[in-house]
TIMI-2910 file (N, C-alpha, C, CB; in pm, 1 decimal, decimal comma, always signed):
<rs>
+----------+----------+----------+----------+----------+----------+----------+----------+----------+----------+----------+----------+------+
!      n_x !      n_y !      n_z !     ca_x !     ca_y !     ca_z !      c_x !      c_y !      c_z !     cb_x !     cb_y !     cb_z ! resn !
+----------+----------+----------+----------+----------+----------+----------+----------+----------+----------+----------+----------+------+
!   -285,7 !  -1922,9 !  -2911,7 !   -185,8 !  -1977,6 !  -2824,6 !   -258,0 !  -2048,5 !  -2709,9 !    -89,4 !  -1867,0 !  -2772,8 !  Met !
!   -222,1 !  -2170,6 !  -2682,8 !   -287,1 !  -2249,9 !  -2578,1 !   -231,8 !  -2212,8 !  -2441,8 !   -268,2 !  -2400,4 !  -2603,7 !  Ala !
!   -321,8 !  -2201,6 !  -2346,8 !   -279,7 !  -2171,0 !  -2210,1 !   -251,2 !  -2299,4 !  -2136,6 !   -386,5 !  -2088,7 !  -2135,7 !  Arg !
!   -145,9 !  -2298,7 !  -2057,7 !   -112,2 !  -2414,2 !  -1976,7 !   -168,0 !  -2390,6 !  -1837,5 !    +42,1 !  -2438,9 !  -1973,0 !  Val !
!   -240,0 !  -2488,5 !  -1786,0 !   -299,2 !  -2475,3 !  -1652,4 !   -189,3 !  -2474,0 !  -1547,3 !   -399,4 !  -2590,4 !  -1624,5 !  Ala !
!   -199,5 !  -2383,3 !  -1449,1 !    -96,9 !  -2378,6 !  -1344,8 !   -102,2 !  -2504,2 !  -1257,6 !   -114,5 !  -2252,7 !  -1257,8 !  Pro !
!    +14,8 !  -2545,0 !  -1213,5 !    +22,7 !  -2662,0 !  -1127,1 !    -18,8 !  -2624,5 !   -985,4 !   +165,1 !  -2721,5 !  -1128,1 !  Thr !
!    -38,5 !  -2726,8 !   -905,1 !    -78,9 !  -2703,3 !   -766,4 !    +29,5 !  -2626,8 !   -690,7 !   -108,9 !  -2836,8 !   -695,6 !  Lys !
!   +156,5 !  -2657,3 !   -721,2 !   +267,8 !  -2587,9 !   -655,2 !   +268,5 !  -2439,4 !   -692,0 !   +402,5 !  -2652,9 !   -693,9 !  Lys !
!   +243,4 !  -2409,8 !   -819,5 !   +239,1 !  -2270,0 !   -862,7 !   +124,9 !  -2195,8 !   -795,7 !   +225,2 !  -2261,2 !  -1014,8 !  Glu !
!    +10,3 !  -2262,0 !   -784,7 !   -103,7 !  -2199,9 !   -717,4 !    -72,5 !  -2173,1 !   -571,3 !   -227,8 !  -2288,4 !   -729,2 !  Lys !
!     -7,6 !  -2269,9 !   -504,9 !    +28,5 !  -2252,9 !   -364,0 !   +128,2 !  -2138,9 !   -347,4 !    +87,1 !  -2383,2 !   -307,2 !  Thr !
!   +227,3 !  -2133,6 !   -435,4 !   +326,5 !  -2025,4 !   -427,7 !   +263,1 !  -1889,3 !   -451,6 !   +438,4 !  -2048,6 !   -529,0 !  Asn !
!   +170,7 !  -1882,9 !   -546,3 !   +101,4 !  -1757,4 !   -574,9 !    +16,0 !  -1714,0 !   -456,6 !    +14,4 !  -1771,6 !   -700,0 !  Thr !
!    -55,1 !  -1807,9 !   -397,8 !   -138,2 !  -1776,9 !   -281,2 !    -52,1 !  -1732,3 !   -164,1 !   -222,9 !  -1898,6 !   -241,1 !  Leu !
!    +58,4 !  -1800,6 !   -141,8 !   +149,5 !  -1764,1 !    -32,8 !   +205,1 !  -1623,1 !    -53,5 !   +265,1 !  -1866,0 !    -22,6 !  Arg !
!   +246,0 !  -1592,4 !   -176,2 !   +298,8 !  -1458,3 !   -206,7 !   +191,8 !  -1352,8 !   -184,5 !   +350,5 !  -1451,4 !   -352,1 !  Ala !
!    +68,6 !  -1382,9 !   -223,4 !    -41,5 !  -1288,9 !   -203,9 !    -66,6 !  -1263,4 !    -55,8 !   -168,7 !  -1341,5 !   -270,3 !  Phe !
!    -67,8 !  -1369,2 !    +25,0 !    -93,0 !  -1354,2 !   +168,7 !    +18,7 !  -1274,8 !   +234,4 !   -106,9 !  -1491,8 !   +236,3 !  Val !
!   +143,4 !  -1301,6 !   +196,7 !   +255,8 !  -1226,7 !   +253,3 !   +246,3 !  -1080,3 !   +213,7 !   +390,4 !  -1286,1 !   +206,8 !  Val !
!   +218,6 !  -1052,7 !    +87,2 !   +206,6 !   -914,1 !    +42,1 !    +91,4 !   -843,4 !   +112,3 !   +186,8 !   -908,9 !   -109,5 !  Glu !
!    -19,1 !   -912,5 !   +129,8 !   -133,4 !   -854,8 !   +199,4 !    -99,1 !   -820,7 !   +343,8 !   -251,6 !   -950,5 !   +195,1 !  Leu !
!    -28,2 !   -909,8 !   +411,6 !    +10,1 !   -885,5 !   +551,1 !   +107,3 !   -768,4 !   +562,7 !    +72,7 !  -1011,4 !   +611,7 !  Ala !
!   +206,5 !   -764,8 !   +474,9 !   +304,8 !   -655,2 !   +477,2 !   +235,3 !   -522,5 !   +447,8 !   +418,7 !   -680,5 !   +373,9 !  Val !
!   +149,3 !   -522,1 !   +348,8 !    +78,5 !   -400,1 !   +311,5 !    -13,5 !   -353,9 !   +424,5 !     -2,4 !   -422,3 !   +182,9 !  Tyr !
!    -77,6 !   -447,9 !   +492,7 !   -165,8 !   -412,4 !   +605,0 !    -87,2 !   -345,4 !   +716,5 !   -237,5 !   -537,2 !   +659,1 !  Ala !
!    +31,4 !   -396,3 !   +745,1 !   +115,4 !   -335,1 !   +848,8 !   +154,3 !   -193,0 !   +807,3 !   +242,6 !   -420,9 !   +874,5 !  Val !
!   +194,7 !   -175,7 !   +681,0 !   +234,2 !    -43,5 !   +633,9 !   +116,9 !    +54,9 !   +634,4 !   +292,5 !    -53,7 !   +493,8 !  Phe !
!     +1,0 !    +11,9 !   +591,6 !   -116,4 !   +100,2 !   +589,7 !   -155,3 !   +140,4 !   +731,3 !   -235,3 !    +31,4 !   +519,5 !  Val !
!   -151,3 !    +46,0 !   +823,1 !   -183,6 !    +77,6 !   +962,9 !    -83,7 !   +177,6 !  +1020,7 !   -185,2 !    -50,8 !  +1048,2 !  Thr !
!    +43,8 !   +155,1 !   +995,8 !   +145,9 !   +249,2 !  +1042,0 !   +127,7 !   +387,2 !   +980,8 !   +284,5 !   +196,4 !  +1009,4 !  Gly !
!    +99,5 !   +391,6 !   +850,8 !    +77,2 !   +518,0 !   +782,6 !    -42,2 !   +591,4 !   +843,0 !    +55,5 !   +494,9 !   +632,7 !  Tyr !
!   -149,3 !   +518,4 !   +869,2 !   -268,9 !   +577,7 !   +927,9 !   -236,3 !   +646,0 !  +1060,9 !   -377,2 !   +470,7 !   +948,2 !  Phe !
!   -163,9 !   +575,7 !  +1147,7 !   -133,5 !   +633,8 !  +1278,6 !    -32,9 !   +748,5 !  +1269,4 !    -79,9 !   +526,4 !  +1371,6 !  Phe !
!    +58,8 !   +743,2 !  +1174,1 !   +149,9 !   +856,6 !  +1154,2 !    +73,8 !   +981,5 !  +1109,2 !   +258,0 !   +820,7 !  +1050,7 !  Leu !
!    -14,7 !   +964,9 !  +1012,7 !    -94,4 !  +1079,0 !   +965,8 !   -184,8 !  +1129,2 !  +1078,1 !   -179,2 !  +1039,7 !   +841,8 !  Val !
!   -246,7 !  +1037,3 !  +1150,4 !   -333,8 !  +1075,9 !  +1260,7 !   -256,4 !  +1154,8 !  +1366,1 !   -398,1 !   +951,9 !  +1323,8 !  Leu !
!   -135,6 !  +1109,8 !  +1397,2 !    -56,8 !  +1175,1 !  +1501,1 !     -2,0 !  +1311,1 !  +1455,4 !    +58,2 !  +1084,4 !  +1543,1 !  His !
!    +55,0 !  +1314,6 !  +1335,4 !   +125,6 !  +1435,3 !  +1291,9 !    +40,4 !  +1535,3 !  +1213,8 !   +241,5 !  +1396,1 !  +1208,4 !  Tyr !
!    -62,7 !  +1490,7 !  +1146,3 !   -136,9 !  +1581,3 !  +1058,2 !   -281,8 !  +1604,7 !  +1099,0 !   -134,3 !  +1528,2 !   +919,8 !  Leu !
!   -328,2 !  +1544,0 !  +1206,5 !   -471,1 !  +1554,8 !  +1239,4 !   -513,6 !  +1698,6 !  +1269,6 !   -503,6 !  +1466,2 !  +1359,0 !  Ser !
!   -434,4 !  +1772,8 !  +1344,6 !   -469,3 !  +1911,8 !  +1375,6 !   -473,1 !  +1998,5 !  +1251,4 !   -370,9 !  +1969,9 !  +1475,1 !  Gly !
!   -371,3 !  +1983,9 !  +1166,9 !   -365,4 !  +2061,0 !  +1043,2 !   -482,6 !  +2026,5 !   +951,8 !   -232,7 !  +2035,9 !   +970,8 !  Trp !
!   -512,0 !  +1895,9 !   +937,0 !   -623,5 !  +1855,0 !   +852,1 !   -757,9 !  +1902,3 !   +907,6 !   -624,2 !  +1703,7 !   +836,5 !  Leu !
!   -770,9 !  +1901,8 !  +1039,4 !   -895,7 !  +1948,7 !  +1100,0 !   -915,9 !  +2097,9 !  +1072,7 !   -895,5 !  +1921,6 !  +1252,1 !  Gln !
!   -810,1 !  +2176,5 !  +1086,4 !   -820,7 !  +2319,6 !  +1056,3 !   -853,9 !  +2343,8 !   +909,5 !   -690,5 !  +2391,0 !  +1092,5 !  Asn !
!   -790,3 !  +2266,9 !   +821,2 !   -823,1 !  +2280,3 !   +679,3 !   -969,3 !  +2245,6 !   +654,3 !   -731,9 !  +2190,6 !   +594,2 !  Leu !
!  -1016,4 !  +2140,2 !   +717,2 !  -1154,5 !  +2098,0 !   +697,8 !  -1253,2 !  +2205,7 !   +745,2 !  -1180,1 !  +1966,5 !   +772,2 !  His !
!  -1220,2 !  +2271,8 !   +854,6 !  -1310,3 !  +2372,0 !   +909,8 !  -1307,5 !  +2503,1 !   +832,0 !  -1275,5 !  +2398,0 !  +1053,7 !  Leu !
!  -1189,7 !  +2544,2 !   +783,4 !  -1176,5 !  +2679,1 !   +728,4 !  -1144,8 !  +2685,1 !   +578,7 !  -1070,2 !  +2751,1 !   +802,7 !  Tyr !
!  -1093,3 !  +2577,9 !   +521,7 !  -1053,6 !  +2578,4 !   +380,0 !  -1091,6 !  +2444,1 !   +318,0 !   -899,4 !  +2605,6 !   +364,0 !  His !
!  -1216,8 !  +2426,4 !   +291,4 !  -1268,3 !  +2296,0 !   +247,8 !  -1206,2 !  +2251,2 !   +115,4 !  -1420,4 !  +2301,6 !   +234,1 !  Val !
!  -1187,8 !  +2342,0 !    +21,3 !  -1131,2 !  +2303,6 !   -108,4 !   -985,7 !  +2260,3 !    -94,9 !  -1141,9 !  +2419,7 !   -207,7 !  Lys !
!   -909,8 !  +2330,8 !    -13,5 !   -770,1 !  +2291,3 !     +9,7 !   -765,5 !  +2158,1 !    +84,6 !   -694,0 !  +2401,3 !    +89,6 !  Ile !
!   -857,4 !  +2139,2 !   +176,9 !   -865,9 !  +2012,8 !   +249,9 !   -892,5 !  +1897,1 !   +154,3 !   -975,8 !  +2019,7 !   +356,9 !  Tyr !
!   -984,7 !  +1916,1 !    +63,5 !  -1016,7 !  +1810,6 !    -33,1 !   -895,0 !  +1776,9 !   -118,4 !  -1134,2 !  +1853,2 !   -123,0 !  Ala !
!   -826,1 !  +1878,5 !   -165,5 !   -705,4 !  +1856,8 !   -245,3 !   -597,1 !  +1787,0 !   -164,0 !   -652,7 !  +1989,8 !   -299,1 !  Phe !
!   -575,9 !  +1832,2 !    -40,2 !   -472,1 !  +1773,0 !    +45,1 !   -500,8 !  +1626,3 !    +74,7 !   -460,2 !  +1850,8 !   +176,1 !  Ala !
!   -625,0 !  +1592,9 !   +100,2 !   -657,5 !  +1453,7 !   +129,5 !   -641,6 !  +1365,3 !     +6,5 !   -799,5 !  +1443,0 !   +183,0 !  Thr !
!   -676,5 !  +1416,6 !   -110,1 !   -655,8 !  +1339,4 !   -232,6 !   -507,0 !  +1316,6 !   -256,8 !   -719,2 !  +1411,2 !   -353,3 !  Ile !
!   -426,0 !  +1419,5 !   -234,7 !   -281,1 !  +1404,4 !   -249,4 !   -227,6 !  +1302,1 !   -149,1 !   -210,1 !  +1540,3 !   -230,5 !  Val !
!   -276,7 !  +1305,5 !    -26,6 !   -233,4 !  +1206,7 !    +73,3 !   -272,7 !  +1064,7 !    +32,9 !   -293,4 !  +1240,1 !   +210,3 !  Leu !
!   -391,2 !  +1047,6 !    -19,7 !   -436,5 !   +915,1 !    -61,6 !   -351,6 !   +863,1 !   -177,7 !   -585,1 !   +919,3 !   -101,9 !  Ile !
!   -329,4 !   +945,7 !   -277,9 !   -249,0 !   +903,6 !   -393,2 !   -104,5 !   +880,3 !   -350,9 !   -255,4 !  +1009,3 !   -506,0 !  Ile !
!    -51,7 !   +969,1 !   -269,1 !    +85,0 !   +951,4 !   -219,8 !   +101,1 !   +823,9 !   -140,5 !   +125,6 !  +1068,9 !   -134,7 !  Gly !
!     +3,7 !   +793,4 !    -56,4 !     +7,5 !   +669,2 !    +20,6 !     +8,7 !   +549,0 !    -72,5 !   -112,4 !   +661,1 !   +116,4 !  Gln !
!    -77,7 !   +549,8 !   -170,5 !    -86,4 !   +435,7 !   -261,9 !    +44,2 !   +413,6 !   -336,7 !   -199,9 !   +456,3 !   -361,5 !  Ala !
!   +100,5 !   +519,8 !   -391,8 !   +223,9 !   +507,3 !   -469,0 !   +340,5 !   +466,9 !   -379,5 !   +255,6 !   +638,9 !   -540,8 !  Val !
!   +355,6 !   +533,8 !   -267,0 !   +468,0 !   +506,2 !   -177,9 !   +460,1 !   +365,9 !   -119,1 !   +472,7 !   +608,9 !    -65,9 !  Phe !
!   +345,5 !   +329,4 !    -66,3 !   +334,7 !   +198,2 !     -2,5 !   +344,3 !    +85,1 !   -103,3 !   +204,4 !   +187,6 !    +73,7 !  Leu !
!   +292,4 !   +103,7 !   -221,9 !   +305,7 !     -0,5 !   -324,5 !   +451,3 !    -18,3 !   -364,8 !   +220,7 !    +33,9 !   -448,1 !  Glu !
!   +524,2 !    +91,9 !   -379,6 !   +665,3 !    +80,5 !   -417,7 !   +748,0 !    +18,2 !   -305,5 !   +721,9 !   +218,2 !   -454,3 !  Ser !
!   +721,1 !    +54,9 !   -181,3 !   +793,7 !     -4,7 !    -68,8 !   +761,4 !   -152,5 !    -56,4 !   +759,7 !    +67,7 !    +62,2 !  Val !
!   +635,2 !   -189,3 !    -70,5 !   +595,7 !   -330,2 !    -62,1 !   +660,2 !   -410,3 !   -175,0 !   +441,8 !   -344,1 !    -67,6 !  Thr !
!   +659,0 !   -357,5 !   -296,6 !   +721,5 !   -426,6 !   -409,6 !   +870,1 !   -444,3 !   -386,4 !   +697,6 !   -350,0 !   -539,8 !  Thr !
!   +938,0 !   -339,9 !   -341,8 !  +1081,2 !   -348,4 !   -314,9 !  +1110,9 !   -452,0 !   -206,3 !  +1135,5 !   -211,2 !   -273,2 !  Trp !
!  +1033,3 !   -449,6 !    -98,9 !  +1055,8 !   -543,1 !    +10,7 !  +1033,3 !   -687,3 !    -33,2 !   +964,8 !   -509,7 !   +128,0 !  Leu !
!   +928,8 !   -711,4 !   -108,6 !   +902,3 !   -847,8 !   -153,8 !  +1004,5 !   -895,4 !   -255,2 !   +763,9 !   -857,0 !   -213,2 !  Leu !
!  +1053,8 !   -806,8 !   -339,6 !  +1163,4 !   -845,0 !   -430,6 !  +1287,6 !   -879,3 !   -351,9 !  +1194,1 !   -731,9 !   -530,6 !  Arg !
!  +1313,5 !   -804,0 !   -248,3 !  +1428,7 !   -832,5 !   -162,1 !  +1414,0 !   -968,4 !    -96,0 !  +1444,9 !   -723,5 !    -55,2 !  Leu !
!  +1294,8 !   -998,3 !    -46,7 !  +1271,1 !  -1127,0 !    +19,5 !  +1272,2 !  -1244,0 !    -78,0 !  +1138,8 !  -1123,8 !    +92,9 !  Leu !
!  +1232,6 !  -1221,7 !   -201,5 !  +1230,5 !  -1328,8 !   -301,4 !  +1363,5 !  -1345,3 !   -372,1 !  +1123,0 !  -1302,5 !   -403,2 !  Arg !
!  +1460,2 !  -1262,5 !   -342,4 !  +1589,7 !  -1274,2 !   -407,8 !  +1593,3 !  -1214,9 !   -546,5 !  +1629,2 !  -1416,2 !   -415,0 !  Gly !
!  +1518,7 !  -1108,2 !   -570,2 !  +1522,4 !  -1038,9 !   -697,9 !  +1415,3 !  -1080,0 !   -795,8 !  +1652,4 !  -1059,1 !   -759,7 !  Gly !
!  +1339,8 !  -1182,5 !   -764,7 !  +1232,9 !  -1225,5 !   -855,1 !  +1112,4 !  -1133,7 !   -840,0 !  +1192,9 !  -1372,4 !   -827,3 !  Arg !
!  +1045,3 !  -1110,6 !   -948,8 !   +921,0 !  -1034,6 !   -946,2 !   +809,8 !  -1123,9 !   -998,3 !   +932,2 !   -903,8 !  -1030,4 !  Ser !
!   +705,8 !  -1144,6 !   -918,2 !   +594,6 !  -1230,7 !   -960,6 !   +471,1 !  -1148,1 !   -982,7 !   +566,7 !  -1340,3 !   -857,3 !  Glu !
+----------+----------+----------+----------+----------+----------+----------+----------+----------+----------+----------+----------+------+
</rs>
């Protein structure tokens, strides 16, 4: 099957969508970081000092949870902004 080269407009639209998604995701990651820092820093510090294995598990769960949650929120928001289209 022959591939059709993307047009300049398609490339521009793809780049624009990528930049918007990157900016939205950066805002969400920054907000998430400060929420965790504010609400969980004491608990995580105690786990790190006294229960290293539980701390390791908790941080992995936080990392995976952040990735899944923020990706789903970003996808939903961008679909909303694009009018239901998924690119």
